[in-house]
N, C-alpha and C positions, 0 to 999 in steps of 0.2 A: 504494500500500500504506500502510495506517495502521500506524505504528511502535508497538512496545511502549513503554510509559511507566512510570516510577516517579515518582509525583507529576507534576511538570512536566518531568522529565528524559526525554530520548530519546537515541538514538545521535546524531542530528543536532544536538541542542542541546549535546551534549558535544564537538562538533567532529569527529565521526567520519563516515565516508562512509555514505550511505544503503545502500550495498551490504553493509555489515556488520550492518545492523539486523535484529532479529527482528520478524516481524509481530505485531501486537497479539494476534491470536487464538492465538498459540503462545508468548507471552512469560511468562504467569503460571505459577509453580511452587507446588504445594501444600507447605505447611510440613512436613506429616507425612512427606513423601518423605525428608527429611534425617534425621529421627528413625529411620525404618525402615532406612536404609542405614548408620547409624552402626556403627562397628566394635566399640563397647563400649556398655553401658547408659548413658544420659544421666544426669547428676547432676540433683538436684531443681532446682538453680539454673538449669541450662541448659534444662530443661523449661519452667520458668517464663518464661524469656526468650523461648523459641521461641513460646510461646502468647501471652504478654502484652506483650512488648517489641517484637516485630516484627509490623507490620501486613500486609505483603505482600512477596513475593520475586518479582522479575521479571527475566527474561533480556532485556537491552537490546541487546547486540551480541556478535558472535563474530568476532574478528579472525583471519584465515587468510592464507596466502600468496596464495590466489586472489582475495581481495578487498582486500588491502593492497598487492600488488605486491612484497612482501618475499620473500627467499629462505627456503625451508623449513628447519626445524631438527628434528632427531630429539628433542632434549630439550624443545622448546617448539613442538609442532605447531600450537597455536592458543591464543588468549587470550580468555576469556569476560569480558564486562563485565556484572556482576550488580547490579541495583538492589535495595536493602534499605530498604524504607519503614518507619520507626519508628512505633510506635503513638502515638496522641495522648498528650501529657504525658511521653513518653520523649525525653530530650535527649542521651544519650550512647550511642555505638556499643557494642553488646554483643559484646565480643571473643570470648566463648565461642561465639557463633553464627557469627561469621566463621571461627573455627577449625573448628567442626563442618562447615561447608559446604566450606571450602577443602581440608580433609583428605581429602575424598571424590573429589577430582578431581586427576589427575596434572598436567594443564596449569595454567597460571596463571589466576588470577581477580583482576580488579580490582573491588572492591566500591564502588558509588556509594551511600552511605548518605544518606537524605533524612529530615530532621526539619522540623517546623513550630514556629516560635518567635515570641514576641511581639517586635514591633519598631516603635518610634515610634508606639505606640497602635494598631497593626494587627498582622497576622501576616505572616510570609513563610516561604518554604521555603529551607532551607539544605542544602548537600551537603558531605559529608566523604568523601574517597576513603580506602580501606583496602586493604592487601595482607597476605597471610601469606607470609613469606619465611624461608628457612633462614638461620640465623646462620652465619658463617664457622666452620669446624671442621676437625679433622684428618681426613685421608683414612682411610676404613675405619671411622670412628666413626659411630654413629647420629646423624643430623642433628637439631638442635634448632631449632624454628620459633618465630617471634614474629609477632604482629600489629602492623603499623605503621599510623599514621594521618597524613593530611594535615590542614591547618587546615579549620575550617568556613568556608564562604563561600556567598554567595547562589547559588541554583541557576543563575541566568542568567550567572554568572561562573565556573562550573565547567567546565573543558575538559580534554581529554586529547589530547596531541600524539602522532601516529604518527611515530616517529623511529627511524633506523637502517636497515640494509640487510638484516638477517636477523630472524627471529622471536625469536631469542635476544637480539639487541640491542634489539628493541622491548620485550621484557619487562624488560630491565635499565633501559631508559629510563623506562618507566612506573613502575617501583619508585623510580627516582631522582626522578621528578617528584613522587611522593607523599611520599616520605620526606625528600628533600633539597631539593626545590623547584627542580630543574634537569633538563633533558632529556638531559644528558650521560650516556651509558651506559658510560663507561669506569670500571673499578675501583670498581664500586658497593659491593662488600662492604667494601673498605678505607675508602672515604669514609663509609659508615655507621658503621663501627667508630670512626673518628676523631670523628665527630659525637657518638656516644654517649659516648665518653671525655671529650669537652669538657663535656657535660652533667653527667657524674658529678663532674668536677673542679670545675665551677662550684658544684654543690650542696655539695661537700666544703668549698670555701673559705668559703661562707656559714656552714656548721655550725661549722667550726673557728674562725672569727672570733668567733662567739658564745661558743664554749667557752672561748676564750682570754680574752675579756672577763670571764667568770664565775669563772675559775680563781683560787684564793686563794693557794696556795703557789707560791713561785718555781720549784720543781722541776716542778710540774704545768704552769705557764705556759710554761716552757722546752720541755718535751716537746711541748706542743700547738703552740707557735710553730714548732718544727722541722718538724712535719707540715704546717703551714700554708705554710711557706716552700717545701717540696718541691712541694706541690700548685700553688702560684702559679707556680713555675718551669716545671713541666710544662705548665700551662695556657698560659703565655706562649709556649712553644715550639710548641704545636699551633695557636695562633691567629695567629702572626706569619708 
């Protein structure tokens, strides 16, 4: 069987079992399908991205208990690996397209986004994984979702590890791989929250340091220094 491909990516090049792969004849998805199934009218920006930023959408693999050997899960019966080929000249993942597609499917989707970039006088294909994941929230409240990305890397170095004993653990592990760079599936939400807080504090320290250097009055400098001191202390606690 010839596997479906997104650029040079296939299920097999991603390190997945050939048993999970879609055949090439069934992999391509029309872009208009997602516009037609949208729950609300698309914004002008999203329409533009769908038409001009995305070159092709391809189903690369479908991970199920039957082809992974993992235990079934009611919350995560299967996980789709979807190739998103960016149009020529487009170098950043259009998050609104990831949101549009992922919101239409109850099970998890791992997006393998492929772009072509200049590299050492030639061109090469690079891949960035992306997922849409609900942010931690209080029970009974409407969940808030966010699109997370991994780093861009050469397509030949882009891999997904099948880790865990259940489909739930696999989804947590895939999210951890993409967002946190680890296959560990334990406490993913807490680890994401901690990582995000560290990033916020690092940005705050940079800004407050600059504000402190520019402040003219002693009262203003003291106020900013107090905020800077608190941010640095919290950052030290989280990173030690």
